[in-house]
GUDO-906984 format. One record per residue (C-alpha): residue in one letter; residue number from 1; x, y negated, z negated. Coordinates in nm, 3 decimals. Example, Ala and Ser with C-alpha at 12.3 -4.5 7.8 and 13.67 -1.06 7.14 Angstrom:
residues 2
+---------+-----+---------+---------+---------+
| residuo | num |       u |       v |       w |
+---------+-----+---------+---------+---------+
|       A |   1 |   1.230 |   0.450 |  -0.780 |
|       S |   2 |   1.367 |   0.106 |  -0.714 |
+---------+-----+---------+---------+---------+
//
This chain:
residues 384
+---------+-----+---------+---------+---------+
| residuo | num |       u |       v |       w |
+---------+-----+---------+---------+---------+
|       M |   1 |   0.000 |   0.000 |   0.000 |
|       H |   2 |   0.124 |  -0.347 |   0.086 |
|       K |   3 |   0.251 |  -0.526 |  -0.222 |
|       P |   4 |   0.110 |  -0.881 |  -0.268 |
|       E |   5 |   0.374 |  -1.152 |  -0.247 |
|       T |   6 |   0.217 |  -1.438 |  -0.443 |
|       I |   7 |   0.048 |  -1.478 |  -0.779 |
|       E |   8 |  -0.282 |  -1.573 |  -0.620 |
|       S |   9 |  -0.274 |  -1.283 |  -0.374 |
|       W |  10 |  -0.224 |  -1.046 |  -0.667 |
|       L |  11 |  -0.513 |  -1.198 |  -0.861 |
|       E |  12 |  -0.748 |  -1.225 |  -0.563 |
|       Q |  13 |  -0.777 |  -0.846 |  -0.577 |
|       L |  14 |  -0.996 |  -0.903 |  -0.884 |
|       G |  15 |  -1.251 |  -1.128 |  -0.710 |
|       Q |  16 |  -1.357 |  -1.490 |  -0.724 |
|       P |  17 |  -1.179 |  -1.710 |  -0.979 |
|       S |  18 |  -1.464 |  -1.961 |  -1.026 |
|       A |  19 |  -1.638 |  -1.922 |  -1.360 |
|       D |  20 |  -1.999 |  -1.826 |  -1.279 |
|       R |  21 |  -1.906 |  -1.600 |  -0.989 |
|       D |  22 |  -1.629 |  -1.435 |  -1.186 |
|       Y |  23 |  -1.812 |  -1.387 |  -1.515 |
|       K |  24 |  -1.856 |  -1.029 |  -1.630 |
|       P |  25 |  -2.015 |  -1.030 |  -1.975 |
|       G |  26 |  -1.891 |  -0.779 |  -2.231 |
|       H |  27 |  -1.577 |  -0.695 |  -2.427 |
|       Q |  28 |  -1.506 |  -0.333 |  -2.338 |
|       R |  29 |  -1.292 |  -0.415 |  -2.033 |
|       M |  30 |  -1.088 |  -0.661 |  -2.242 |
|       H |  31 |  -1.035 |  -0.400 |  -2.512 |
|       D |  32 |  -0.922 |  -0.151 |  -2.245 |
|       L |  33 |  -0.676 |  -0.407 |  -2.111 |
|       L |  34 |  -0.539 |  -0.515 |  -2.447 |
|       V |  35 |  -0.502 |  -0.189 |  -2.642 |
|       P |  36 |  -0.196 |  -0.065 |  -2.446 |
|       L |  37 |  -0.025 |  -0.405 |  -2.487 |
|       N |  38 |   0.035 |  -0.377 |  -2.863 |
|       L |  39 |  -0.012 |  -0.750 |  -2.911 |
|       K |  40 |   0.146 |  -0.930 |  -3.203 |
|       R |  41 |  -0.111 |  -1.133 |  -3.396 |
|       P |  42 |  -0.015 |  -1.503 |  -3.422 |
|       K |  43 |  -0.027 |  -1.677 |  -3.759 |
|       L |  44 |  -0.325 |  -1.874 |  -3.635 |
|       R |  45 |  -0.573 |  -1.828 |  -3.349 |
|       I |  46 |  -0.827 |  -2.096 |  -3.260 |
|       R |  47 |  -1.124 |  -2.060 |  -3.024 |
|       I |  48 |  -1.281 |  -2.357 |  -2.850 |
|       A |  49 |  -1.631 |  -2.327 |  -2.702 |
|       G |  50 |  -1.896 |  -2.572 |  -2.588 |
|       T |  51 |  -2.024 |  -2.712 |  -2.261 |
|       N |  52 |  -1.799 |  -3.011 |  -2.194 |
|       G |  53 |  -1.479 |  -3.138 |  -2.353 |
|       K |  54 |  -1.325 |  -2.797 |  -2.424 |
|       G |  55 |  -1.013 |  -2.857 |  -2.217 |
|       S |  56 |  -0.952 |  -3.210 |  -2.345 |
|       T |  57 |  -0.999 |  -3.100 |  -2.706 |
|       A |  58 |  -0.767 |  -2.803 |  -2.650 |
|       F |  59 |  -0.491 |  -3.020 |  -2.502 |
|       M |  60 |  -0.520 |  -3.279 |  -2.780 |
|       L |  61 |  -0.516 |  -3.016 |  -3.054 |
|       A |  62 |  -0.220 |  -2.847 |  -2.888 |
|       V |  63 |   0.000 |  -3.157 |  -2.884 |
|       A |  64 |  -0.099 |  -3.234 |  -3.243 |
|       L |  65 |   0.004 |  -2.887 |  -3.361 |
|       Q |  66 |   0.326 |  -2.912 |  -3.162 |
|       A |  67 |   0.396 |  -3.240 |  -3.340 |
|       C |  68 |   0.366 |  -3.042 |  -3.664 |
|       G |  69 |   0.658 |  -2.828 |  -3.548 |
|       L |  70 |   0.455 |  -2.520 |  -3.450 |
|       K |  71 |   0.519 |  -2.306 |  -3.143 |
|       L |  72 |   0.195 |  -2.340 |  -2.952 |
|       G |  73 |   0.033 |  -2.113 |  -2.693 |
|       L |  74 |  -0.245 |  -2.286 |  -2.498 |
|       Y |  75 |  -0.488 |  -2.103 |  -2.268 |
|       T |  76 |  -0.729 |  -2.317 |  -2.063 |
|       S |  77 |  -0.922 |  -2.288 |  -1.738 |
|       P |  78 |  -0.960 |  -2.353 |  -1.456 |
|       H |  79 |  -0.633 |  -2.476 |  -1.309 |
|       I |  80 |  -0.589 |  -2.763 |  -1.065 |
|       H |  81 |  -0.291 |  -2.663 |  -0.850 |
|       H |  82 |  -0.135 |  -2.341 |  -0.980 |
|       F |  83 |  -0.260 |  -2.051 |  -1.190 |
|       N |  84 |   0.042 |  -2.096 |  -1.421 |
|       E |  85 |  -0.123 |  -2.413 |  -1.558 |
|       R |  86 |  -0.370 |  -2.196 |  -1.750 |
|       I |  87 |  -0.100 |  -2.043 |  -1.972 |
|       R |  88 |   0.134 |  -2.284 |  -2.153 |
|       I |  89 |   0.378 |  -2.266 |  -2.441 |
|       N |  90 |   0.461 |  -2.601 |  -2.597 |
|       G |  91 |   0.321 |  -2.769 |  -2.288 |
|       E |  92 |   0.526 |  -2.572 |  -2.034 |
|       P |  93 |   0.336 |  -2.346 |  -1.790 |
|       I |  94 |   0.444 |  -1.985 |  -1.768 |
|       S |  95 |   0.717 |  -1.933 |  -1.506 |
|       N |  96 |   0.646 |  -1.753 |  -1.179 |
|       D |  97 |   0.892 |  -1.477 |  -1.266 |
|       A |  98 |   0.739 |  -1.410 |  -1.608 |
|       L |  99 |   0.387 |  -1.422 |  -1.469 |
|       L | 100 |   0.458 |  -1.189 |  -1.175 |
|       S | 101 |   0.627 |  -0.941 |  -1.405 |
|       L | 102 |   0.321 |  -0.929 |  -1.632 |
|       I | 103 |   0.077 |  -0.909 |  -1.340 |
|       E | 104 |   0.260 |  -0.617 |  -1.177 |
|       A | 105 |   0.263 |  -0.428 |  -1.506 |
|       M | 106 |  -0.103 |  -0.493 |  -1.593 |
|       M | 107 |  -0.276 |  -0.492 |  -1.253 |
|       P | 108 |  -0.317 |  -0.114 |  -1.210 |
|       E | 109 |  -0.520 |  -0.091 |  -1.532 |
|       A | 110 |  -0.715 |  -0.409 |  -1.447 |
|       L | 111 |  -0.817 |  -0.269 |  -1.109 |
|       A | 112 |  -0.898 |   0.074 |  -1.254 |
|       I | 113 |  -1.143 |  -0.065 |  -1.511 |
|       G | 114 |  -1.295 |  -0.334 |  -1.285 |
|       A | 115 |  -1.166 |  -0.631 |  -1.484 |
|       S | 116 |  -1.255 |  -0.978 |  -1.361 |
|       Y | 117 |  -1.013 |  -1.255 |  -1.266 |
|       F | 118 |  -1.088 |  -1.439 |  -1.591 |
|       E | 119 |  -1.049 |  -1.126 |  -1.803 |
|       M | 120 |  -0.711 |  -1.059 |  -1.644 |
|       A | 121 |  -0.611 |  -1.424 |  -1.695 |
|       T | 122 |  -0.704 |  -1.402 |  -2.063 |
|       A | 123 |  -0.511 |  -1.078 |  -2.109 |
|       L | 124 |  -0.206 |  -1.228 |  -1.935 |
|       A | 125 |  -0.217 |  -1.528 |  -2.168 |
|       L | 126 |  -0.245 |  -1.313 |  -2.480 |
|       K | 127 |   0.043 |  -1.090 |  -2.368 |
|       H | 128 |   0.267 |  -1.387 |  -2.283 |
|       F | 129 |   0.192 |  -1.551 |  -2.619 |
|       S | 130 |   0.262 |  -1.223 |  -2.799 |
|       D | 131 |   0.591 |  -1.166 |  -2.618 |
|       S | 132 |   0.693 |  -1.527 |  -2.695 |
|       E | 133 |   0.592 |  -1.494 |  -3.062 |
|       V | 134 |   0.398 |  -1.819 |  -3.077 |
|       D | 135 |   0.278 |  -1.949 |  -3.413 |
|       V | 136 |  -0.063 |  -2.063 |  -3.288 |
|       E | 137 |  -0.287 |  -1.963 |  -2.998 |
|       I | 138 |  -0.561 |  -2.194 |  -2.869 |
|       L | 139 |  -0.810 |  -2.013 |  -2.646 |
|       E | 140 |  -1.063 |  -2.210 |  -2.441 |
|       A | 141 |  -1.377 |  -2.008 |  -2.371 |
|       G | 142 |  -1.489 |  -1.959 |  -2.012 |
|       V | 143 |  -1.865 |  -1.896 |  -1.998 |
|       G | 144 |  -2.056 |  -1.902 |  -2.325 |
|       A | 145 |  -1.880 |  -1.727 |  -2.611 |
|       R | 146 |  -2.081 |  -1.423 |  -2.721 |
|       L | 147 |  -1.959 |  -1.199 |  -2.439 |
|       D | 148 |  -1.671 |  -1.412 |  -2.315 |
|       A | 149 |  -1.326 |  -1.260 |  -2.271 |
|       T | 150 |  -1.178 |  -1.500 |  -2.528 |
|       T | 151 |  -1.399 |  -1.363 |  -2.807 |
|       A | 152 |  -1.276 |  -1.007 |  -2.754 |
|       V | 153 |  -0.999 |  -1.089 |  -3.004 |
|       D | 154 |  -1.047 |  -1.218 |  -3.357 |
|       A | 155 |  -0.981 |  -1.579 |  -3.452 |
|       D | 156 |  -0.928 |  -1.790 |  -3.762 |
|       M | 157 |  -1.097 |  -2.112 |  -3.653 |
|       A | 158 |  -1.365 |  -2.213 |  -3.403 |
|       L | 159 |  -1.429 |  -2.557 |  -3.258 |
|       I | 160 |  -1.755 |  -2.636 |  -3.081 |
|       T | 161 |  -1.757 |  -2.927 |  -2.836 |
|       P | 162 |  -2.080 |  -3.101 |  -2.723 |
|       I | 163 |  -2.335 |  -2.851 |  -2.590 |
|       G | 164 |  -2.560 |  -2.909 |  -2.289 |
|       L | 165 |  -2.713 |  -2.704 |  -2.009 |
|       D | 166 |  -2.469 |  -2.521 |  -1.782 |
|       H | 167 |  -2.425 |  -2.165 |  -1.652 |
|       Q | 168 |  -2.798 |  -2.114 |  -1.708 |
|       A | 169 |  -2.801 |  -1.792 |  -1.505 |
|       W | 170 |  -2.594 |  -1.633 |  -1.781 |
|       L | 171 |  -2.668 |  -1.837 |  -2.092 |
|       G | 172 |  -3.036 |  -1.927 |  -2.062 |
|       D | 173 |  -3.249 |  -2.219 |  -1.948 |
|       T | 174 |  -3.286 |  -2.400 |  -2.281 |
|       L | 175 |  -3.042 |  -2.579 |  -2.509 |
|       E | 176 |  -3.140 |  -2.343 |  -2.789 |
|       L | 177 |  -3.044 |  -2.034 |  -2.588 |
|       V | 178 |  -2.717 |  -2.191 |  -2.472 |
|       A | 179 |  -2.632 |  -2.298 |  -2.828 |
|       M | 180 |  -2.687 |  -1.947 |  -2.960 |
|       E | 181 |  -2.448 |  -1.804 |  -2.699 |
|       K | 182 |  -2.185 |  -2.067 |  -2.784 |
|       A | 183 |  -2.230 |  -2.013 |  -3.159 |
|       Y | 184 |  -2.066 |  -1.670 |  -3.131 |
|       A | 185 |  -1.730 |  -1.845 |  -3.101 |
|       M | 186 |  -1.761 |  -1.889 |  -3.479 |
|       L | 187 |  -1.813 |  -1.519 |  -3.550 |
|       E | 188 |  -1.592 |  -1.405 |  -3.842 |
|       C | 189 |  -1.389 |  -1.728 |  -3.833 |
|       S | 190 |  -1.291 |  -1.862 |  -4.175 |
|       A | 191 |  -1.335 |  -2.221 |  -4.054 |
|       S | 192 |  -1.572 |  -2.371 |  -3.796 |
|       I | 193 |  -1.613 |  -2.733 |  -3.692 |
|       S | 194 |  -1.850 |  -2.885 |  -3.440 |
|       A | 195 |  -1.868 |  -3.215 |  -3.261 |
|       P | 196 |  -2.195 |  -3.404 |  -3.326 |
|       Q | 197 |  -2.482 |  -3.224 |  -3.152 |
|       T | 198 |  -2.849 |  -3.282 |  -3.087 |
|       G | 199 |  -3.074 |  -3.183 |  -3.377 |
|       E | 200 |  -3.188 |  -2.847 |  -3.243 |
|       V | 201 |  -2.835 |  -2.746 |  -3.142 |
|       E | 202 |  -2.687 |  -2.845 |  -3.477 |
|       S | 203 |  -2.957 |  -2.644 |  -3.657 |
|       I | 204 |  -2.879 |  -2.331 |  -3.456 |
|       L | 205 |  -2.505 |  -2.364 |  -3.515 |
|       C | 206 |  -2.553 |  -2.420 |  -3.889 |
|       N | 207 |  -2.786 |  -2.122 |  -3.919 |
|       F | 208 |  -2.532 |  -1.903 |  -3.742 |
|       S | 209 |  -2.243 |  -2.023 |  -3.958 |
|       P | 210 |  -2.358 |  -2.199 |  -4.276 |
|       K | 211 |  -1.998 |  -2.299 |  -4.358 |
|       M | 212 |  -1.965 |  -2.492 |  -4.031 |
|       H | 213 |  -1.937 |  -2.868 |  -4.064 |
|       I | 214 |  -1.965 |  -3.160 |  -3.825 |
|       A | 215 |  -1.645 |  -3.349 |  -3.751 |
|       D | 216 |  -1.626 |  -3.709 |  -3.869 |
|       M | 217 |  -1.614 |  -3.945 |  -3.573 |
|       E | 218 |  -1.321 |  -4.185 |  -3.584 |
|       R | 219 |  -1.230 |  -4.483 |  -3.368 |
|       W | 220 |  -0.934 |  -4.442 |  -3.136 |
|       P | 221 |  -0.856 |  -4.790 |  -3.001 |
|       N | 222 |  -0.540 |  -4.683 |  -2.816 |
|       L | 223 |  -0.640 |  -4.340 |  -2.687 |
|       T | 224 |  -0.457 |  -4.263 |  -2.363 |
|       L | 225 |  -0.742 |  -4.052 |  -2.228 |
|       Q | 226 |  -1.005 |  -4.276 |  -2.069 |
|       G | 227 |  -1.374 |  -4.254 |  -2.155 |
|       E | 228 |  -1.591 |  -4.301 |  -2.461 |
|       H | 229 |  -1.656 |  -3.926 |  -2.470 |
|       Q | 230 |  -1.287 |  -3.865 |  -2.538 |
|       Q | 231 |  -1.331 |  -4.034 |  -2.876 |
|       T | 232 |  -1.545 |  -3.735 |  -2.973 |
|       N | 233 |  -1.292 |  -3.482 |  -2.846 |
|       A | 234 |  -1.005 |  -3.659 |  -3.024 |
|       S | 235 |  -1.202 |  -3.669 |  -3.349 |
|       L | 236 |  -1.279 |  -3.297 |  -3.323 |
|       A | 237 |  -0.911 |  -3.216 |  -3.269 |
|       L | 238 |  -0.809 |  -3.430 |  -3.568 |
|       A | 239 |  -1.079 |  -3.271 |  -3.785 |
|       A | 240 |  -0.927 |  -2.932 |  -3.703 |
|       I | 241 |  -0.582 |  -3.051 |  -3.813 |
|       K | 242 |  -0.721 |  -3.188 |  -4.139 |
|       E | 243 |  -0.906 |  -2.862 |  -4.210 |
|       L | 244 |  -0.594 |  -2.654 |  -4.147 |
|       I | 245 |  -0.390 |  -2.877 |  -4.378 |
|       N | 246 |  -0.655 |  -2.859 |  -4.650 |
|       K | 247 |  -0.670 |  -2.479 |  -4.626 |
|       G | 248 |  -0.292 |  -2.455 |  -4.649 |
|       S | 249 |  -0.271 |  -2.295 |  -4.304 |
|       I | 250 |  -0.021 |  -2.552 |  -4.176 |
|       E | 251 |   0.205 |  -2.825 |  -4.307 |
|       C | 252 |   0.171 |  -3.143 |  -4.106 |
|       D | 253 |   0.209 |  -3.519 |  -4.131 |
|       I | 254 |  -0.141 |  -3.635 |  -4.036 |
|       D | 255 |  -0.014 |  -3.963 |  -3.891 |
|       R | 256 |   0.221 |  -3.773 |  -3.662 |
|       A | 257 |  -0.069 |  -3.555 |  -3.547 |
|       R | 258 |  -0.287 |  -3.860 |  -3.491 |
|       S | 259 |  -0.014 |  -4.024 |  -3.280 |
|       A | 260 |   0.021 |  -3.710 |  -3.068 |
|       I | 261 |  -0.354 |  -3.700 |  -3.003 |
|       T | 262 |  -0.352 |  -4.070 |  -2.911 |
|       A | 263 |  -0.079 |  -4.014 |  -2.651 |
|       A | 264 |  -0.218 |  -3.689 |  -2.504 |
|       Q | 265 |  -0.273 |  -3.672 |  -2.129 |
|       V | 266 |  -0.502 |  -3.422 |  -1.957 |
|       P | 267 |  -0.508 |  -3.388 |  -1.576 |
|       G | 268 |  -0.843 |  -3.431 |  -1.401 |
|       R | 269 |  -1.021 |  -3.617 |  -1.681 |
|       L | 270 |  -1.073 |  -3.974 |  -1.560 |
|       Q | 271 |  -0.719 |  -3.951 |  -1.428 |
|       R | 272 |  -0.615 |  -4.285 |  -1.281 |
|       I | 273 |  -0.402 |  -4.308 |  -0.967 |
|       E | 274 |  -0.284 |  -4.624 |  -0.795 |
|       V | 275 |  -0.282 |  -4.582 |  -0.416 |
|       K | 276 |  -0.127 |  -4.893 |  -0.263 |
|       D | 277 |  -0.382 |  -5.163 |  -0.347 |
|       A | 278 |  -0.661 |  -4.922 |  -0.444 |
|       T | 279 |  -0.738 |  -4.744 |  -0.772 |
|       I | 280 |  -0.868 |  -4.388 |  -0.758 |
|       W | 281 |  -1.017 |  -4.214 |  -1.059 |
|       L | 282 |  -1.041 |  -3.834 |  -1.062 |
|       D | 283 |  -1.275 |  -3.641 |  -1.289 |
|       A | 284 |  -1.379 |  -3.275 |  -1.291 |
|       A | 285 |  -1.730 |  -3.344 |  -1.429 |
|       H | 286 |  -1.951 |  -3.077 |  -1.274 |
|       N | 287 |  -2.283 |  -3.087 |  -1.457 |
|       H | 288 |  -2.545 |  -3.339 |  -1.570 |
|       H | 289 |  -2.430 |  -3.327 |  -1.931 |
|       A | 290 |  -2.075 |  -3.425 |  -1.827 |
|       V | 291 |  -2.200 |  -3.708 |  -1.606 |
|       E | 292 |  -2.408 |  -3.846 |  -1.893 |
|       A | 293 |  -2.097 |  -3.847 |  -2.113 |
|       L | 294 |  -1.907 |  -4.044 |  -1.847 |
|       L | 295 |  -2.174 |  -4.310 |  -1.789 |
|       P | 296 |  -2.075 |  -4.566 |  -2.058 |
|       T | 297 |  -1.723 |  -4.575 |  -1.917 |
|       L | 298 |  -1.824 |  -4.571 |  -1.550 |
|       K | 299 |  -2.045 |  -4.876 |  -1.600 |
|       M | 300 |  -1.738 |  -5.071 |  -1.714 |
|       L | 301 |  -1.512 |  -4.970 |  -1.424 |
|       N | 302 |  -1.681 |  -5.186 |  -1.155 |
|       L | 303 |  -1.659 |  -4.903 |  -0.905 |
|       D | 304 |  -1.691 |  -4.967 |  -0.533 |
|       S | 305 |  -1.766 |  -4.603 |  -0.455 |
|       I | 306 |  -1.830 |  -4.269 |  -0.620 |
|       M | 307 |  -1.755 |  -3.956 |  -0.416 |
|       V | 308 |  -1.945 |  -3.649 |  -0.541 |
|       F | 309 |  -1.836 |  -3.309 |  -0.412 |
|       T | 310 |  -1.926 |  -2.979 |  -0.577 |
|       R | 311 |  -1.875 |  -2.609 |  -0.517 |
|       E | 312 |  -2.103 |  -2.452 |  -0.258 |
|       D | 313 |  -2.307 |  -2.283 |  -0.534 |
|       R | 314 |  -2.357 |  -2.605 |  -0.736 |
|       D | 315 |  -2.474 |  -2.961 |  -0.689 |
|       L | 316 |  -2.515 |  -3.280 |  -0.891 |
|       S | 317 |  -2.840 |  -3.393 |  -0.731 |
|       D | 318 |  -2.990 |  -3.441 |  -1.076 |
|       S | 319 |  -2.717 |  -3.693 |  -1.158 |
|       L | 320 |  -2.705 |  -3.905 |  -0.841 |
|       E | 321 |  -2.962 |  -4.157 |  -0.968 |
|       L | 322 |  -2.751 |  -4.216 |  -1.279 |
|       L | 323 |  -2.436 |  -4.258 |  -1.071 |
|       R | 324 |  -2.603 |  -4.509 |  -0.837 |
|       N | 325 |  -2.618 |  -4.753 |  -1.127 |
|       C | 326 |  -2.240 |  -4.736 |  -1.164 |
|       A | 327 |  -2.111 |  -4.813 |  -0.814 |
|       T | 328 |  -2.184 |  -5.001 |  -0.493 |
|       R | 329 |  -2.194 |  -4.676 |  -0.293 |
|       V | 330 |  -2.244 |  -4.310 |  -0.378 |
|       V | 331 |  -2.139 |  -4.060 |  -0.114 |
|       G | 332 |  -2.101 |  -3.685 |  -0.114 |
|       D | 333 |  -2.170 |  -3.354 |   0.055 |
|       K | 334 |  -2.524 |  -3.282 |  -0.066 |
|       G | 335 |  -2.819 |  -3.447 |  -0.235 |
|       D | 336 |  -3.098 |  -3.686 |  -0.138 |
|       G | 337 |  -3.034 |  -4.058 |  -0.120 |
|       L | 338 |  -2.659 |  -4.056 |  -0.066 |
|       D | 339 |  -2.527 |  -4.361 |   0.113 |
|       H | 340 |  -2.329 |  -4.132 |   0.340 |
|       V | 341 |  -2.281 |  -3.756 |   0.377 |
|       F | 342 |  -1.931 |  -3.622 |   0.440 |
|       R | 343 |  -1.815 |  -3.267 |   0.505 |
|       S | 344 |  -1.532 |  -3.288 |   0.253 |
|       V | 345 |  -1.385 |  -3.503 |  -0.018 |
|       V | 346 |  -1.086 |  -3.567 |   0.210 |
|       D | 347 |  -1.313 |  -3.712 |   0.479 |
|       A | 348 |  -1.479 |  -3.929 |   0.215 |
|       L | 349 |  -1.145 |  -4.050 |   0.075 |
|       K | 350 |  -1.020 |  -4.145 |   0.421 |
|       H | 351 |  -1.338 |  -4.341 |   0.492 |
|       E | 352 |  -1.369 |  -4.517 |   0.157 |
|       L | 353 |  -1.002 |  -4.618 |   0.146 |
|       N | 354 |  -1.032 |  -4.753 |   0.498 |
|       E | 355 |  -1.350 |  -4.944 |   0.414 |
|       K | 356 |  -1.219 |  -5.078 |   0.084 |
|       P | 357 |  -0.836 |  -5.048 |   0.075 |
|       N | 358 |  -0.818 |  -5.259 |  -0.240 |
|       G | 359 |  -1.120 |  -5.097 |  -0.401 |
|       N | 360 |  -1.196 |  -4.902 |  -0.718 |
|       H | 361 |  -1.307 |  -4.546 |  -0.634 |
|       L | 362 |  -1.411 |  -4.236 |  -0.830 |
|       V | 363 |  -1.393 |  -3.874 |  -0.715 |
|       L | 364 |  -1.581 |  -3.613 |  -0.918 |
|       G | 365 |  -1.759 |  -3.279 |  -0.900 |
|       S | 366 |  -1.518 |  -3.002 |  -1.007 |
|       F | 367 |  -1.155 |  -2.908 |  -1.055 |
|       I | 368 |  -1.161 |  -2.783 |  -0.694 |
|       T | 369 |  -1.263 |  -3.133 |  -0.586 |
|       V | 370 |  -0.991 |  -3.296 |  -0.794 |
|       A | 371 |  -0.731 |  -3.055 |  -0.652 |
|       A | 372 |  -0.838 |  -3.122 |  -0.292 |
|       A | 373 |  -0.818 |  -3.497 |  -0.345 |
|       L | 374 |  -0.478 |  -3.479 |  -0.513 |
|       N | 375 |  -0.337 |  -3.245 |  -0.250 |
|       W | 376 |  -0.442 |  -3.477 |   0.035 |
|       L | 377 |  -0.301 |  -3.782 |  -0.141 |
|       R | 378 |   0.029 |  -3.598 |  -0.192 |
|       V | 379 |   0.050 |  -3.484 |   0.170 |
|       Q | 380 |  -0.007 |  -3.844 |   0.277 |
|       G | 381 |   0.276 |  -3.953 |   0.052 |
|       L | 382 |   0.039 |  -4.174 |  -0.146 |
|       V | 383 |   0.113 |  -4.007 |  -0.480 |
|       R | 384 |   0.384 |  -3.774 |  -0.610 |
+---------+-----+---------+---------+---------+
//
């Protein structure tokens, strides 16, 4: 059999990498993958679940724990450019050589048991963290939590970011059903903290884990990450640090942790790029809940255009009316009432930059959209 030559060609044998299409609920396949690996348990394992803000919270918590002198394994998804971005130790993505070595060793079993792309990714992360003997693992959930690959291993702490409707085909059509699925991230954790939630969601989370508490919201006047919603994510990350200090799980200067959170940068979250005389903002918001979180910030940006491009199996039609109040033009690939329909985000970027070369533009819709925009800008020599 022909041996794949690249990381992606190896992983493509497992199917589609996009969350909904890749999701296979259940833990048995993960257990089958992990048992032969003889993983070393880190001193501390933290799960992060929720609808939006998981990645930002994970990155901010990671840099804070690194500032405390801990060796930190961070697993997030999806990636923007390269699969390696999903698996980091102290901020550095896993090397191609290390990743290929793990994939070659683990792929026969993964194919034999019918593991998904995300399950394999999770197992690769856990094995790399084990081999590297990290002090702390942060695992960002994929879809839900109850039957997600990341909850196939035990954890010490769970963080719950704001919950809204998403992945309804798997999690249910109501906030209550979605919240119950997400609540399982807290199962058997000795500490659980949530961002502020709507009343019904908070009630469900509290009933599931009576010891859970809501993070205090703090003001972050100098936060590097743009957007009012990032204040919530930063506060949740800091609340986790405080809880770990109080429990004696870590030793850390809280001011050092706070400074690390303030300076954290996360690709694809209102990422700002200067392109000659124009400003382009990139955000991976891909559901109505995420767009609502962005609105207070978008209204202050004085945007000339918003370019909305989603995966073929998704759309943001329910959010276009909200976005129209934030820009002169809203264009995209699908949805009623767009000012212009383009086949791709690249076509839209070319047009909008030509029409308004000194303008203020936003691209959003998914990590795939952000990657396509960044790749085109790089090929054009407009960004590094």
